BAFI-3210 file (N, C-alpha, C; in Angstrom, 3 decimals, decimal comma, padded with zeros to 6 digits):
// residues 159
n [1|2|3|4|5|6|7|8|9|10|11|12|13|14|15|16|17|18|19|20|21|22|23|24|25|26|27|28|29|30|31|32|33|34|35|36|37|38|39|40|41|42|43|44|45|46|47|48|49|50|51|52|53|54|55|56|57|58|59|60|61|62|63|64|65|66|67|68|69|70|71|72|73|74|75|76|77|78|79|80|81|82|83|84|85|86|87|88|89|90|91|92|93|94|95|96|97|98|99|100|101|102|103|104|105|106|107|108|109|110|111|112|113|114|115|116|117|118|119|120|121|122|123|124|125|126|127|128|129|130|131|132|133|134|135|136|137|138|139|140|141|142|143|144|145|146|147|148|149|150|151|152|153|154|155|156|157|158|159]
n.u [-207,011|-205,609|-205,547|-202,596|-200,314|-199,920|-197,569|-193,985|-193,103|-191,210|-191,138|-191,092|-189,992|-190,692|-190,253|-187,823|-185,873|-182,853|-182,295|-184,444|-184,448|-182,425|-183,512|-185,855|-184,627|-183,899|-185,907|-187,315|-185,833|-186,328|-188,792|-190,500|-192,764|-193,128|-193,690|-193,835|-194,209|-195,345|-195,598|-196,450|-195,289|-194,059|-193,228|-195,156|-194,484|-193,649|-193,121|-194,806|-194,489|-194,007|-196,006|-197,479|-198,013|-199,711|-200,447|-202,005|-201,048|-199,047|-197,196|-195,404|-197,286|-196,945|-195,295|-196,905|-198,406|-196,916|-195,965|-198,220|-199,044|-196,512|-195,097|-194,052|-191,204|-191,203|-189,536|-188,309|-187,604|-185,619|-184,817|-186,011|-185,548|-187,735|-189,697|-188,577|-188,221|-190,693|-191,406|-189,633|-190,409|-192,698|-191,809|-190,613|-187,880|-185,269|-183,726|-181,378|-180,657|-177,998|-177,313|-176,906|-178,500|-181,075|-182,254|-183,551|-181,457|-180,086|-181,514|-182,556|-180,347|-179,999|-182,469|-181,762|-179,833|-180,540|-182,133|-180,232|-178,686|-180,790|-181,431|-178,708|-178,669|-180,957|-179,919|-178,063|-178,495|-177,174|-175,518|-174,587|-175,019|-175,492|-174,917|-172,583|-172,448|-174,067|-172,933|-171,048|-170,267|-171,865|-174,152|-173,506|-173,170|-175,621|-177,124|-176,394|-176,766|-179,455|-180,141|-179,515|-181,009|-183,679|-183,236|-183,427|-185,791|-187,427|-187,401|-188,560|-191,606|-194,752|-197,286]
n.v [172,588|169,972|167,098|164,816|163,219|160,090|158,447|159,057|162,913|165,751|168,680|172,024|175,259|177,587|180,337|182,608|180,444|178,897|176,491|175,262|173,974|171,777|170,529|169,415|167,884|165,991|164,758|164,131|162,275|160,222|159,639|161,086|162,938|166,423|169,428|172,721|175,503|178,557|182,493|183,030|184,275|182,403|180,271|177,731|174,474|172,643|169,689|166,854|165,524|167,974|169,917|173,080|175,358|178,037|180,196|182,550|186,149|187,084|187,222|184,285|182,370|180,625|178,719|177,595|176,119|174,271|173,222|171,807|170,186|168,293|165,460|162,084|161,009|162,715|165,031|168,474|171,005|174,013|177,117|178,536|178,477|178,174|176,868|174,910|173,782|173,169|171,193|169,100|168,323|167,005|164,672|164,868|164,897|167,342|169,644|172,503|175,041|175,098|172,419|171,462|169,137|169,430|168,269|166,327|166,162|168,611|170,900|172,679|174,109|175,321|176,909|178,380|179,832|181,313|183,068|184,375|185,797|187,483|189,087|190,026|191,657|193,414|194,906|196,088|198,721|199,571|197,465|195,871|193,450|189,917|187,669|184,718|184,377|182,287|179,567|177,446|175,163|175,118|174,366|172,002|170,488|170,314|169,093|166,506|165,938|165,852|163,763|161,723|161,781|161,446|158,967|157,541|158,374|156,536|154,223|154,060|153,012|153,320|156,043]
n.w [-098,417|-100,092|-099,635|-098,167|-100,422|-100,685|-101,675|-101,040|-101,349|-102,801|-101,269|-101,993|-100,762|-102,257|-103,178|-104,103|-103,883|-105,011|-106,234|-107,575|-110,371|-110,049|-108,117|-109,582|-111,570|-110,049|-108,854|-111,271|-112,202|-110,528|-110,569|-108,724|-107,056|-106,969|-105,349|-105,902|-103,939|-103,445|-103,302|-105,470|-108,862|-110,046|-112,933|-114,242|-114,344|-117,067|-116,640|-116,142|-113,344|-111,615|-109,574|-108,882|-106,308|-105,690|-102,985|-100,610|-100,413|-098,249|-094,781|-094,409|-095,699|-097,749|-095,835|-094,017|-095,404|-096,537|-094,031|-092,954|-094,914|-095,187|-094,268|-092,822|-094,332|-096,571|-098,092|-097,455|-098,745|-097,832|-096,869|-094,442|-091,226|-089,223|-090,284|-091,278|-088,635|-088,102|-090,057|-089,634|-087,022|-088,139|-089,178|-091,810|-094,028|-093,983|-096,074|-096,411|-098,975|-099,770|-099,120|-096,506|-094,181|-092,120|-088,913|-086,189|-084,350|-084,759|-085,022|-082,958|-082,301|-084,811|-084,616|-082,277|-083,090|-085,444|-084,051|-082,120|-083,994|-085,553|-082,757|-083,079|-085,472|-085,030|-082,814|-084,221|-086,382|-088,744|-089,394|-092,083|-094,823|-095,628|-095,117|-096,984|-100,650|-102,408|-103,815|-106,581|-105,542|-102,989|-104,567|-106,040|-103,543|-102,632|-104,669|-104,285|-101,859|-101,699|-103,616|-102,098|-100,216|-101,055|-102,231|-099,504|-098,626|-100,739|-099,781|-097,350|-096,211|-097,641|-096,784]
ca.u [-205,895|-205,789|-204,692|-201,518|-200,071|-199,678|-196,152|-193,104|-192,873|-190,558|-191,634|-189,867|-190,356|-190,045|-189,757|-186,229|-185,040|-181,744|-182,137|-185,415|-184,025|-181,966|-184,307|-186,539|-184,008|-183,651|-187,519|-187,797|-184,778|-187,130|-190,256|-191,285|-193,740|-192,343|-194,582|-193,683|-195,085|-194,909|-196,788|-196,729|-194,193|-192,957|-193,725|-195,313|-193,107|-194,160|-193,292|-196,151|-194,145|-193,907|-196,954|-197,165|-199,109|-199,872|-200,954|-202,483|-200,075|-198,915|-195,963|-195,493|-198,262|-196,341|-194,644|-198,011|-199,015|-195,845|-196,012|-199,314|-198,790|-195,386|-194,880|-192,954|-190,733|-191,191|-188,341|-188,325|-186,170|-185,810|-183,979|-186,404|-185,428|-188,720|-190,486|-187,487|-188,424|-192,062|-191,076|-188,900|-191,461|-193,813|-190,923|-190,017|-186,304|-185,439|-182,743|-181,195|-180,303|-176,661|-177,269|-176,870|-179,540|-181,697|-182,663|-184,012|-180,157|-179,280|-182,595|-182,704|-179,091|-180,040|-183,609|-181,016|-178,440|-180,974|-182,641|-179,182|-178,477|-182,029|-181,334|-177,752|-179,067|-181,859|-179,372|-177,045|-179,342|-176,224|-174,590|-174,639|-174,782|-176,303|-174,163|-171,856|-173,149|-174,778|-171,822|-171,181|-169,945|-173,306|-175,131|-173,320|-173,555|-177,177|-178,007|-175,709|-177,414|-180,869|-180,184|-179,376|-182,336|-184,896|-183,201|-183,980|-187,463|-188,077|-187,099|-189,754|-192,986|-195,759|-198,278]
ca.v [172,407|168,765|165,648|164,673|162,262|158,428|158,429|160,687|164,213|166,682|170,185|172,801|176,667|178,098|181,673|182,849|179,219|178,872|175,314|174,608|173,355|170,981|169,517|168,908|166,716|164,455|164,416|163,244|160,648|159,386|159,658|161,300|164,229|167,539|170,303|174,053|176,492|180,251|183,650|183,646|184,851|181,349|179,818|176,579|173,677|171,255|168,388|166,491|165,496|169,034|170,958|174,619|175,959|179,356|180,321|183,599|186,823|187,251|186,294|182,618|181,823|179,273|178,147|177,192|175,092|173,221|172,654|171,198|169,143|167,317|164,451|160,927|160,397|163,623|165,851|169,736|172,257|175,809|178,066|179,012|177,512|177,733|176,175|173,455|172,955|172,542|170,041|167,872|167,845|165,957|163,745|165,312|165,290|168,879|170,276|173,844|175,405|174,695|171,098|171,393|168,870|170,216|167,053|166,330|166,432|169,833|171,626|173,181|174,901|176,278|178,002|179,356|180,764|182,344|183,985|185,539|186,607|188,825|190,254|191,175|192,340|194,621|195,902|197,211|198,586|199,800|196,308|195,528|191,907|189,140|186,144|184,227|184,330|181,198|178,974|176,320|174,087|174,572|173,687|170,269|169,513|170,268|168,013|165,238|165,044|165,199|162,793|160,614|161,735|160,703|157,369|157,271|158,322|155,872|153,049|153,943|152,499|154,546|156,107]
ca.w [-098,824|-100,867|-098,737|-098,457|-101,385|-100,019|-101,943|-100,769|-102,385|-102,578|-101,397|-102,075|-100,585|-104,021|-103,088|-103,491|-104,278|-106,087|-106,850|-108,230|-111,519|-109,706|-107,546|-110,546|-112,121|-109,059|-108,904|-112,423|-112,358|-109,112|-110,879|-107,460|-107,061|-106,523|-105,219|-105,654|-103,249|-103,330|-103,356|-107,119|-109,692|-110,704|-113,981|-113,747|-115,293|-118,362|-116,352|-114,889|-112,009|-111,082|-109,353|-108,496|-105,927|-105,523|-101,431|-100,553|-100,357|-096,790|-094,573|-093,606|-095,749|-098,419|-095,139|-093,455|-096,335|-096,231|-092,900|-092,724|-096,505|-095,313|-093,363|-092,715|-095,672|-097,306|-098,366|-097,858|-099,477|-097,537|-095,960|-093,665|-090,308|-088,294|-091,365|-090,827|-087,557|-088,074|-090,930|-089,019|-086,357|-088,831|-089,780|-092,937|-094,002|-094,615|-096,959|-097,022|-100,498|-099,542|-098,745|-095,207|-093,301|-090,481|-088,268|-084,776|-083,757|-084,831|-085,570|-081,877|-082,259|-085,764|-084,233|-081,784|-084,236|-085,943|-083,400|-081,968|-085,204|-085,451|-082,171|-083,063|-086,690|-084,439|-082,026|-084,610|-087,450|-089,405|-089,682|-093,633|-095,294|-095,580|-095,482|-098,038|-101,693|-103,047|-104,437|-107,445|-104,381|-102,190|-105,233|-106,245|-102,292|-102,522|-105,382|-103,992|-100,523|-102,129|-104,315|-100,951|-099,157|-102,062|-102,191|-098,284|-098,687|-101,136|-098,992|-096,367|-096,607|-097,930|-095,599]
c.u [-206,380|-205,168|-203,410|-201,277|-199,763|-197,852|-195,431|-192,995|-191,601|-191,045|-190,705|-190,748|-189,866|-189,834|-188,352|-185,395|-184,125|-181,966|-183,233|-185,217|-183,550|-182,817|-185,186|-186,247|-183,976|-185,158|-188,198|-187,284|-185,563|-188,197|-190,756|-192,215|-193,008|-193,271|-193,913|-194,504|-194,753|-196,165|-197,192|-195,489|-193,583|-194,127|-193,756|-194,507|-193,958|-194,035|-194,252|-195,802|-194,167|-195,226|-196,672|-198,427|-198,914|-200,886|-201,482|-201,104|-200,435|-197,577|-196,210|-196,592|-197,966|-195,621|-195,669|-198,176|-198,240|-196,056|-196,834|-199,276|-197,668|-195,492|-193,844|-192,507|-190,451|-189,966|-188,778|-187,426|-186,748|-184,816|-184,462|-186,126|-186,600|-189,615|-189,885|-187,886|-190,129|-191,949|-190,214|-189,706|-192,415|-193,122|-190,340|-188,392|-186,086|-183,893|-182,379|-180,486|-178,798|-176,361|-176,848|-178,652|-180,117|-182,523|-182,939|-182,664|-179,529|-180,543|-182,929|-181,542|-179,340|-181,283|-182,769|-180,192|-179,002|-181,660|-181,812|-178,931|-179,637|-182,070|-180,040|-178,030|-179,824|-180,894|-178,702|-177,567|-178,172|-175,214|-175,444|-174,314|-175,468|-176,124|-173,061|-172,736|-173,174|-173,774|-171,817|-171,127|-171,227|-174,240|-174,842|-173,430|-174,988|-177,723|-177,206|-176,204|-179,263|-181,143|-180,353|-180,912|-183,403|-184,697|-183,726|-185,322|-188,032|-187,886|-188,205|-190,965|-194,124|-196,719|-199,784]
c.v [170,515|167,599|165,243|163,425|160,892|158,180|159,823|161,654|165,074|168,299|171,237|174,575|177,260|179,475|182,117|181,605|178,956|177,668|174,414|173,658|171,987|169,941|168,675|167,891|165,759|163,754|163,481|162,110|159,833|158,674|159,858|162,866|165,242|169,118|171,720|175,060|177,615|181,206|183,674|183,802|184,072|180,728|178,494|175,646|172,682|169,983|167,939|165,984|166,826|169,496|172,446|174,720|177,137|179,501|181,997|184,649|186,887|186,406|184,928|181,881|180,347|178,207|177,462|175,987|174,229|172,459|171,476|170,195|168,074|166,496|163,589|160,773|161,171|164,614|167,089|170,327|173,654|176,196|178,727|178,021|177,258|176,695|175,058|172,908|172,255|171,249|168,960|167,397|166,542|164,825|163,642|165,186|166,478|169,209|171,746|173,589|174,992|173,462|170,682|170,660|169,123|168,848|167,187|166,745|167,942|170,959|172,980|174,558|175,635|177,328|178,715|180,590|181,590|183,292|185,053|186,156|187,729|189,487|190,818|191,896|193,681|195,676|196,829|197,568|199,012|198,725|195,812|193,969|190,952|187,590|185,798|184,085|182,779|180,610|177,493|174,901|173,791|173,806|172,200|169,753|169,642|169,171|166,214|164,723|164,865|164,189|161,545|160,785|161,576|159,679|156,949|157,171|157,551|154,180|152,934|153,664|153,584|154,794|155,859]
c.w [-099,237|-099,665|-099,177|-099,486|-100,685|-100,376|-101,496|-101,792|-101,950|-102,484|-101,236|-101,983|-101,524|-103,987|-102,919|-103,308|-105,142|-106,924|-107,297|-109,227|-110,937|-109,074|-108,505|-111,200|-111,487|-108,961|-110,414|-112,509|-111,515|-109,408|-109,430|-107,920|-106,638|-106,530|-104,968|-105,294|-103,093|-103,502|-104,626|-107,302|-110,281|-111,689|-113,853|-114,669|-116,149|-117,662|-115,289|-113,585|-111,178|-110,870|-108,548|-107,587|-105,398|-104,110|-101,637|-100,350|-098,972|-096,182|-094,123|-094,650|-096,864|-096,734|-094,207|-094,226|-096,505|-095,060|-092,714|-093,660|-096,074|-094,224|-093,458|-094,069|-096,857|-097,456|-098,220|-098,036|-099,257|-096,685|-094,907|-092,308|-089,236|-089,327|-091,085|-089,736|-087,390|-088,898|-090,284|-087,958|-086,945|-089,758|-091,187|-092,752|-094,762|-095,196|-097,004|-098,324|-100,812|-099,244|-097,742|-094,890|-092,212|-090,036|-086,876|-083,822|-083,680|-084,921|-084,462|-082,036|-083,421|-085,494|-083,421|-082,097|-084,982|-085,130|-082,336|-082,941|-085,169|-084,468|-082,559|-084,395|-085,858|-083,445|-082,960|-086,328|-088,724|-089,808|-091,052|-093,749|-094,939|-095,622|-096,649|-099,214|-101,773|-104,240|-105,573|-106,425|-103,392|-103,115|-105,805|-104,645|-101,887|-103,217|-104,822|-102,506|-100,947|-102,742|-102,914|-100,252|-099,953|-102,095|-100,766|-098,345|-099,286|-100,454|-097,546|-097,053|-096,908|-096,980|-096,208]
res [m|e|d|r|p|k|a|a|a|i|y|i|d|a|d|a|c|p|v|k|a|e|a|e|r|v|a|t|r|h|k|m|r|m|i|l|v|s|n|g|g|i|r|p|s|a|n|p|l|v|e|s|v|f|v|a|d|g|p|d|e|a|d|k|w|i|a|e|a|c|g|l|g|d|v|v|v|t|g|d|i|p|l|a|a|k|c|v|a|s|g|a|m|v|l|k|h|n|g|e|v|l|n|q|a|n|i|g|m|a|l|a|t|r|d|l|m|s|d|l|r|s|a|d|p|f|r|a|g|s|g|r|p|f|s|k|a|d|r|s|r|f|l|d|v|l|e|r|l|v|r|q|a|k|l|l|p|s|i]
***
């Protein structure tokens, strides 16, 4: 893996991410590097600020790459709570697809809730459903919060 960039970047856990286009618009507006990390199946962007990183097939390969690459001042977009915990620990700002920020104050509760829900699902194999659908309000909230986090990231000194 290449060295981490000196200036802040936006890292996207790109497999099944519904807000890639919105994140690209924000990155372009702020002239900020954006890295889409996936196992493949994503069309590379023509935007020179957007890089596509394709990792090996396998569970959590994209997560491992992002966790190793991100650091202080970076913004990570993911719905994966264990990845979010690693990124928060490295100093990155973490944003879920619905605009929820995960940080030192709430990541422990998010992990505990994730684990509890996983246990409940495994205890009742007939339980169906995967939560509420992604909405326009979620997309709008994501854009607002990403804009705020990118502005914060730009205020931090380069590493």
